[in-house]
C-alpha positions as CSV (number, residue, x, y, z in Angstrom):
1,M,59.9,-133.3,-27.4
2,T,59.0,-129.8,-28.3
3,T,57.7,-128.3,-31.5
4,N,59.2,-125.2,-32.9
5,Y,57.6,-122.8,-35.4
6,S,59.5,-120.6,-37.6
7,S,57.3,-117.8,-36.1
8,S,41.6,-115.9,-59.4
9,T,40.7,-119.4,-59.4
10,Q,43.1,-120.1,-62.2
11,L,46.9,-120.4,-61.8
12,T,48.8,-117.8,-63.8
13,T,51.0,-119.0,-66.6
14,A,54.1,-118.3,-64.5
15,Q,52.7,-120.6,-61.8
16,Q,52.1,-123.5,-64.1
17,T,54.6,-126.3,-64.1
18,G,56.7,-127.2,-67.2
19,S,54.6,-130.3,-67.8
20,E,51.4,-128.2,-67.8
21,T,52.8,-125.7,-70.3
22,G,54.3,-128.3,-72.5
23,T,57.9,-127.4,-71.7
24,H,60.6,-129.1,-69.7
25,P,62.2,-126.8,-67.2
26,T,66.0,-127.0,-66.9
27,V,67.6,-128.6,-63.9
28,L,69.5,-125.8,-62.2
29,T,72.7,-125.9,-60.2
30,L,72.2,-124.7,-56.6
31,P,73.7,-121.2,-57.2
32,E,71.6,-120.8,-60.3
33,L,68.5,-121.9,-58.4
34,F,69.1,-119.3,-55.7
35,R,69.7,-116.5,-58.1
36,K,66.5,-117.4,-59.9
37,V,64.2,-117.3,-56.8
38,E,66.0,-115.1,-54.2
39,G,64.0,-112.0,-55.2
40,S,60.7,-113.8,-54.7
41,V,61.2,-115.1,-51.2
42,V,60.3,-112.6,-48.4
43,Q,60.5,-112.2,-44.7
44,V,57.1,-111.9,-42.9
45,S,57.0,-110.2,-39.5
46,T,54.0,-109.5,-37.3
47,S,53.5,-107.3,-34.3
48,T,50.5,-107.0,-32.1
49,D,50.2,-104.1,-29.6
50,G,48.5,-104.5,-26.2
51,D,49.4,-104.9,-22.6
52,N,52.9,-106.1,-21.9
53,A,51.5,-109.6,-21.3
54,D,49.5,-109.6,-24.5
55,A,52.0,-107.9,-26.9
56,R,53.2,-110.5,-29.5
57,S,55.4,-110.6,-32.5
58,G,56.2,-113.3,-35.0
59,L,58.8,-113.9,-37.7
60,G,58.6,-116.2,-40.7
61,S,58.9,-116.4,-44.4
62,G,56.8,-116.3,-47.5
63,F,57.0,-115.9,-51.3
64,V,55.4,-114.0,-54.1
65,Y,52.4,-115.9,-55.4
66,D,51.2,-113.6,-58.3
67,R,51.7,-110.3,-60.0
68,D,48.9,-108.8,-58.1
69,G,51.0,-108.5,-54.9
70,H,49.8,-111.6,-53.1
71,I,52.2,-113.3,-50.8
72,L,51.8,-116.9,-49.6
73,T,52.9,-117.9,-46.1
74,N,51.8,-120.1,-43.2
75,Y,48.7,-119.5,-41.2
76,H,50.6,-119.8,-37.9
77,V,53.1,-117.1,-39.0
78,V,50.3,-114.5,-39.1
79,A,47.7,-116.0,-36.8
80,S,48.2,-113.3,-34.2
81,A,47.2,-110.7,-36.7
82,I,43.9,-112.3,-37.6
83,A,40.8,-111.3,-35.6
84,A,39.9,-114.0,-33.1
85,D,36.8,-116.2,-33.6
86,D,36.1,-114.5,-36.9
87,R,34.9,-116.9,-39.6
88,L,35.4,-114.2,-42.2
89,V,39.0,-113.0,-42.6
90,S,39.8,-109.7,-41.0
91,M,42.8,-108.1,-39.5
92,N,43.3,-107.6,-35.8
93,P,43.2,-103.8,-35.6
94,S,46.1,-103.8,-33.1
95,S,48.3,-105.9,-35.4
96,E,50.7,-105.0,-38.2
97,I,52.2,-107.3,-40.9
98,T,55.5,-106.3,-42.6
99,V,56.8,-108.0,-45.7
100,T,60.5,-107.4,-46.5
101,F,62.3,-108.4,-49.7
102,L,65.9,-109.5,-49.8
103,D,67.1,-106.1,-50.9
104,G,65.6,-104.6,-47.7
105,S,62.4,-103.1,-49.4
106,A,59.6,-103.4,-46.9
107,Y,55.8,-103.1,-47.3
108,N,52.8,-103.3,-45.1
109,A,50.5,-106.2,-45.8
110,R,47.1,-107.5,-44.8
111,V,45.6,-111.0,-44.6
112,V,43.0,-111.6,-47.4
113,G,42.6,-115.3,-46.9
114,S,43.6,-117.9,-44.4
115,D,42.9,-121.6,-43.5
116,Q,44.1,-122.9,-40.2
117,F,43.5,-126.5,-41.2
118,S,46.0,-126.4,-44.0
119,D,48.3,-123.9,-42.3
120,L,48.1,-121.5,-45.3
121,A,47.5,-117.8,-45.5
122,I,47.5,-115.2,-48.3
123,L,48.6,-111.7,-47.8
124,K,48.2,-108.6,-50.0
125,L,50.9,-106.0,-50.2
126,E,49.5,-102.5,-49.6
127,G,50.5,-99.5,-51.5
128,D,50.4,-98.5,-55.2
129,R,54.2,-97.9,-55.7
130,I,55.4,-101.5,-55.7
131,P,57.7,-102.0,-58.7
132,Y,56.1,-104.5,-61.1
133,N,59.5,-106.2,-61.6
134,R,59.6,-107.0,-57.9
135,L,56.5,-109.1,-58.1
136,V,57.9,-112.3,-59.7
137,P,55.8,-115.3,-58.7
138,L,57.4,-118.6,-58.1
139,P,56.0,-121.4,-60.3
140,I,54.0,-124.0,-58.4
141,G,55.2,-127.6,-59.1
142,N,53.7,-131.0,-58.8
143,S,54.2,-132.6,-55.4
144,I,52.1,-135.7,-56.3
145,S,54.9,-136.9,-58.6
146,L,57.6,-136.5,-56.0
147,N,59.8,-139.5,-55.0
148,V,61.7,-140.2,-51.8
149,G,65.3,-139.3,-52.5
150,E,64.7,-136.3,-54.8
151,Q,66.9,-133.3,-54.1
152,V,65.1,-130.3,-52.6
153,V,66.0,-126.8,-51.4
154,A,64.5,-124.7,-48.6
155,I,64.8,-120.9,-48.8
156,G,63.7,-118.6,-46.0
157,N,64.8,-116.5,-43.0
158,P,65.8,-118.8,-40.2
159,Y,66.4,-116.8,-37.0
160,G,65.9,-113.7,-39.1
161,L,68.9,-114.4,-41.4
162,S,67.4,-113.3,-44.7
163,G,67.9,-115.2,-47.9
164,S,69.2,-118.4,-46.3
165,M,69.3,-121.5,-48.4
166,T,69.6,-125.1,-47.3
167,E,69.6,-128.3,-49.3
168,G,68.6,-131.9,-48.7
169,I,66.3,-134.6,-50.0
170,V,62.7,-135.7,-49.8
171,S,63.0,-138.1,-46.9
172,G,59.4,-139.2,-46.6
173,L,56.0,-138.7,-48.2
174,G,52.4,-139.0,-47.1
175,R,53.1,-137.9,-43.6
176,M,50.2,-136.5,-41.5
177,I,50.5,-133.8,-38.9
178,P,47.8,-132.5,-36.5
179,S,46.5,-129.0,-37.1
180,S,44.7,-126.9,-34.5
181,P,44.2,-123.2,-34.0
182,E,45.0,-123.7,-30.3
183,T,48.0,-126.1,-30.4
184,P,51.1,-126.6,-32.5
185,P,50.7,-128.8,-35.7
186,I,53.2,-131.3,-34.4
187,P,52.5,-133.4,-31.2
188,D,54.9,-132.7,-28.3
189,E,55.5,-136.4,-28.0
190,M,56.3,-139.0,-30.6
191,D,55.5,-141.8,-28.2
192,P,52.5,-143.7,-29.7
193,T,51.3,-144.6,-26.2
194,V,50.8,-141.0,-25.4
195,Q,47.2,-140.0,-26.2
196,Q,47.0,-136.7,-28.1
197,P,44.0,-134.4,-28.1
198,S,41.5,-134.9,-30.8
199,T,42.2,-132.7,-33.7
200,Y,41.9,-132.3,-37.4
201,S,45.0,-133.0,-39.5
202,I,47.0,-132.0,-42.5
203,P,47.5,-135.0,-44.9
204,D,50.0,-135.7,-47.7
205,I,52.9,-133.9,-45.9
206,I,56.4,-133.9,-47.3
207,Q,59.2,-134.8,-45.0
208,T,62.6,-133.4,-45.7
209,D,66.1,-133.4,-44.2
210,A,66.9,-130.0,-45.6
211,P,67.7,-128.0,-42.5
212,I,64.6,-126.0,-41.4
213,N,64.8,-123.7,-38.4
214,P,62.5,-121.2,-36.7
215,G,61.9,-118.4,-39.2
216,N,61.8,-120.8,-42.2
217,S,58.0,-121.3,-41.8
218,G,56.1,-120.1,-44.8
219,G,59.1,-120.2,-47.1
220,P,59.2,-122.4,-50.2
221,L,60.5,-125.9,-50.6
222,L,61.7,-126.2,-54.2
223,N,62.8,-128.8,-56.6
224,T,65.9,-128.4,-58.7
225,R,63.9,-126.7,-61.5
226,G,63.0,-123.9,-59.1
227,E,59.4,-125.0,-58.7
228,V,57.6,-124.8,-55.4
229,I,56.7,-128.3,-54.3
230,G,55.9,-127.4,-50.7
231,I,55.7,-124.7,-48.1
232,N,57.8,-125.3,-45.0
233,S,55.6,-125.5,-41.9
234,A,57.1,-127.3,-38.9
235,I,59.9,-129.3,-37.5
236,F,60.5,-132.0,-34.9
237,S,63.2,-130.9,-32.5
238,T,64.3,-131.4,-28.9
239,T,66.6,-128.3,-28.9
240,G,64.8,-125.7,-30.9
241,A,67.1,-126.2,-33.9
242,S,66.8,-128.4,-36.9
243,A,67.1,-132.1,-36.2
244,G,66.9,-133.1,-39.9
245,V,63.1,-133.8,-39.7
246,G,61.2,-131.0,-41.4
247,F,57.7,-130.9,-42.8
248,A,56.2,-129.0,-45.7
249,I,52.6,-128.5,-46.9
250,P,52.5,-130.0,-50.4
251,S,51.9,-128.0,-53.6
252,S,48.9,-130.1,-54.3
253,T,47.2,-128.6,-51.3
254,I,48.4,-125.1,-52.3
255,K,46.7,-125.6,-55.7
256,K,43.4,-126.6,-54.2
257,V,43.2,-124.3,-51.2
258,V,44.7,-121.0,-52.4
259,P,42.3,-120.1,-55.2
260,S,39.4,-120.3,-52.7
261,L,41.4,-118.1,-50.2
262,L,41.7,-115.5,-52.9
263,T,38.1,-115.5,-54.0
264,T,36.3,-116.1,-50.7
265,G,38.9,-115.6,-48.0
266,T,38.3,-119.1,-46.6
267,Y,38.4,-122.8,-47.7
268,Q,35.8,-125.5,-46.8
269,H,37.4,-128.8,-46.2
270,P,35.3,-131.9,-46.8
271,Y,34.1,-133.5,-43.6
272,I,32.8,-136.9,-42.5
273,G,32.6,-136.6,-38.7
274,I,34.2,-139.8,-37.3
275,V,36.6,-140.7,-34.5
276,G,38.5,-144.0,-34.4
277,T,41.7,-145.9,-34.8
278,A,43.6,-147.9,-37.3
279,V,43.0,-151.6,-37.1
280,T,46.0,-153.2,-35.3
281,P,46.8,-156.9,-35.4
282,E,45.2,-157.2,-31.9
283,I,42.0,-155.5,-33.1
284,A,42.0,-157.6,-36.3
285,D,42.1,-160.8,-34.1
286,V,39.1,-159.6,-32.1
287,L,37.1,-158.7,-35.2
288,G,38.1,-161.9,-37.1
289,L,39.9,-160.1,-39.9
290,K,42.5,-162.0,-41.9
291,E,44.9,-159.0,-41.9
292,P,45.1,-155.7,-39.9
293,K,43.7,-153.1,-42.3
294,G,40.9,-150.6,-42.2
295,F,39.7,-147.9,-39.8
296,L,37.6,-148.8,-36.7
297,V,35.0,-146.1,-36.0
298,T,34.6,-145.6,-32.3
299,E,32.5,-142.4,-32.3
300,V,30.3,-140.5,-34.8
301,A,29.7,-136.8,-34.4
302,D,26.2,-135.5,-33.9
303,R,24.5,-134.1,-37.0
304,S,27.5,-135.1,-39.1
305,P,27.5,-136.5,-42.6
306,A,28.6,-139.9,-41.1
307,Q,25.6,-139.9,-38.7
308,E,23.2,-139.0,-41.5
309,A,24.5,-141.8,-43.6
310,G,24.1,-144.3,-40.9
311,I,27.8,-145.0,-40.0
312,K,27.9,-146.6,-36.5
313,G,30.5,-145.9,-33.8
314,G,31.6,-148.2,-31.0
315,G,29.8,-149.2,-27.9
316,G,30.6,-152.8,-27.7
317,S,33.4,-154.7,-25.9
318,L,36.6,-152.9,-25.0
319,I,39.7,-153.6,-27.0
320,R,43.1,-152.7,-25.3
321,T,45.8,-151.3,-27.5
322,L,49.2,-149.7,-27.1
323,G,49.9,-148.3,-23.6
324,G,46.7,-149.7,-22.2
325,I,44.5,-147.2,-24.0
326,E,41.0,-148.6,-24.1
327,I,39.1,-148.5,-27.4
328,S,35.5,-149.3,-27.7
329,G,34.8,-152.0,-30.3
330,G,31.5,-152.8,-32.0
331,G,31.7,-149.9,-34.5
332,D,31.9,-150.1,-38.3
333,V,35.2,-150.8,-39.9
334,I,35.9,-148.8,-43.1
335,L,37.6,-151.0,-45.6
336,K,37.3,-149.0,-48.8
337,V,36.4,-145.5,-50.0
338,D,35.2,-145.4,-53.6
339,D,36.8,-148.8,-54.1
340,K,40.2,-147.6,-52.8
341,T,41.6,-149.8,-50.0
342,V,41.8,-148.2,-46.6
343,R,44.5,-149.4,-44.4
344,K,44.3,-146.4,-42.0
345,I,42.5,-143.1,-41.7
346,D,45.3,-141.3,-43.5
347,D,44.2,-143.0,-46.7
348,V,40.7,-141.5,-46.4
349,I,41.8,-138.0,-45.4
350,T,44.4,-137.8,-48.2
351,Y,41.9,-139.0,-50.8
352,L,39.3,-136.4,-49.7
353,E,41.8,-133.6,-49.6
354,R,43.3,-134.4,-53.0
355,E,40.2,-135.3,-54.9
356,K,36.9,-134.4,-53.2
357,N,35.0,-131.2,-52.3
358,V,32.1,-130.3,-50.0
359,G,28.9,-131.6,-51.5
360,D,30.6,-134.6,-53.3
361,T,29.2,-138.1,-52.6
362,I,31.6,-140.9,-51.7
363,Q,31.0,-144.6,-51.1
364,F,32.3,-146.5,-48.1
365,T,32.7,-150.2,-48.0
366,I,32.3,-151.2,-44.3
367,L,32.5,-154.3,-42.2
368,R,29.5,-154.6,-40.0
369,N,28.2,-157.7,-38.0
370,G,30.6,-160.0,-39.9
371,G,29.5,-158.9,-43.4
372,T,30.4,-156.0,-45.8
373,E,28.0,-153.2,-46.8
374,N,28.3,-150.2,-49.1
375,I,27.1,-146.9,-47.7
376,E,27.0,-143.6,-49.6
377,L,27.8,-140.4,-47.8
378,T,27.6,-136.7,-48.9
379,L,30.5,-134.7,-47.6
380,G,29.7,-131.6,-45.5
381,P,31.8,-128.6,-44.6
382,R,34.2,-129.1,-41.7
383,P,33.0,-127.3,-38.5
384,V,35.4,-124.6,-37.4
385,Q,35.2,-125.0,-33.6
386,Q,34.5,-128.7,-33.2
387,Q,37.5,-131.1,-33.4
388,V,36.4,-134.6,-34.0
389,T,38.9,-136.6,-35.9
390,E,41.4,-138.6,-33.8
391,F,43.9,-141.2,-34.8
392,R,46.1,-143.7,-33.1
393,S,48.5,-145.7,-35.3
């Protein structure tokens, strides 16, 4: 299986949802919805000069975020235009980004903030002659209240076809996809017996069957009130075309990450520093658990918050799981985080990304040597270069 890419700390009033402003936005017909948002969805193209072997170009989508000329898109759409190995955001001097509106008006843009671990980037249109009425921000909705089966719409530029609209439903919630600056955010194999490289991950992902194709990345996923509830990011496909399984970064992540990108250029994700696996029935039998739940810690990163708090990794007997992959037992099993039940690592990562920040203290309830203990841990900033969180489920 291959993966295909579609190559102010306060929200403005226009970006607040109806529930936040005390109003109830009207449900729109599909033609009404398109007319309402079409002028705010843009095409984002990048080009990087260099030797023939190094010259690169990319094509994706984006949308107007605010009246100041900021455009929200995916990190991977503009990654080639960002200076390599630069913790601070700066443009690659040999790169150019062009933002084109549906009417054909085009503007140069620069990256002012990016976060590879949530696949988000903020661009700023350059020039002082941009008509004010062109900068109509799309309102950011509430992805946390979404339900499977709700109707959604994706708008973008698949294969460069500007202003394309597709419709579908929310077909899944709470998905998790790997994110890495060096590799695609979707594994090339869905087979759970195939061991993937250790990587950070993006939690709380929205799955949709609205057709999404290369070029849609960075465009909005909207509810029927015209609110952005996600930003289209990746697809599963064996052919390069939509197979009805698309993924979008949720608006809850946008609301948390983007204000920091605007003010500092970066975002610090809370970090624990553990590697492990979800507790399977086989592992539960070995550990003497009544039911398979929790996260078995097999490794703890050096100088990480987990190590400082005394979390223990594996080193005991080997436990064999799917496909004959050997996992070292003897490590702590995380059962709860702040009294919230942990059935797999997804529960921990989603909780941290939604509700916690660097510097916050959390409490783990762990199983160790047959008994439970509570351990407090202060969250640190996620290292940029080191990749330490691995899952098998």
